[in-house]
Each structure stands twice: as C-alpha cells, then as structure tokens.
C-alpha positions, 0 to 999 in steps of 0.5 A, spaced: 653 420 678 657 427 677 656 431 671 663 430 666 660 435 660 654 439 658 654 441 651 649 444 646 647 443 639 642 446 634 639 442 628 635 445 622 630 441 617 629 446 612 624 442 608 619 436 610 618 438 617 621 433 620 622 434 627 626 427 628 631 429 623 632 436 626 632 433 633 638 428 630 642 434 627 641 438 634 644 432 638 650 430 632 651 438 633 652 437 640 656 431 641 661 434 635 663 439 640 667 435 645 672 429 645 671 426 651 678 423 652 678 425 660 673 419 661 679 414 660 685 419 661 682 422 668 676 419 670 679 412 668 673 409 665 674 402 662 668 402 658 664 408 654 658 404 655 658 405 663 657 413 662 650 416 663 648 420 657 642 424 658 639 428 652 634 433 652 631 436 646 626 442 645 622 442 638 615 446 637 612 439 637 615 434 641 610 428 640 612 428 633 619 426 635 621 419 634 626 418 641 629 412 639 631 414 632 634 420 636 638 416 641 641 412 635 645 418 634 649 417 640 655 412 639 656 410 647 653 410 654 647 409 657 642 413 654 636 417 656 632 422 652 627 427 654 623 431 649 620 438 651 616 444 647 621 449 645 625 450 639 622 454 633 618 453 627 618 459 622 616 460 615 621 458 609 619 455 602 614 451 600 617 445 595 612 439 595 618 436 591 622 436 597 617 433 602 614 439 604 607 439 607 607 447 608 613 452 608 615 451 615 623 450 617 623 446 624 629 448 629 631 443 634 635 445 640 639 439 644 643 439 651 647 433 652 649 431 659 655 426 660 655 423 667 660 418 671 661 415 677 
C-alpha cells in the first residue's frame, strides 16, 4: 500500500465533555480539507471502498471515545482507527443545562491517512 494523502484536523467540544463528539469533529475537519479526485483520475480506482483509510485520533481520555461512531464520519474506504492519548482539556464554562459535568473544553486532533495499491 502507498500513502496517497495525509490530512490533519481539530475538533472541539465546548460543553458536555464529549470525547467522541470532539473526535468526530476532528475527523470531519481533516476530511473536509481534501478532494480525492486523484484516486479515480490518476490512480484509476474504480471503487472508493477499495482505499484504506487509517485514522489516528488524540484525546485526553482515549477510553471515552466510541471508535465506531468516529469511523461513521468517513463515507468510503476500509477504515481503521487508533485512539491515543493527546489532544487537550482546558477550563471553560460550567453550564449544566448544556450537559456539562465540569467546566472543561475537550480538544481532539486527528490524522487521516489514505492508502491505495
């Protein structure tokens, strides 16, 4: 397999301390930076589900990420995910009506690698 593209994204959950939501936003951000027309026009890929999409997401509490929900954000490809410790968690506003359990803001970073034969 050869890497075709590598993209990065950031996702933030301001309220609710939703690590999965922040990770989903980071992946959406990363994939929104690229049009993969080269897969069909240059590489000659006939089915976009034949590409390999490797996702790495960094969040402060990796065990709180629903990996399947994060992968649902990616429309095509054979997808895998690795969730690692990273990202950021900083003090924000505590507003229980918005689902907060504390005052923290959760930041996730994502790296998306697309590979083809």
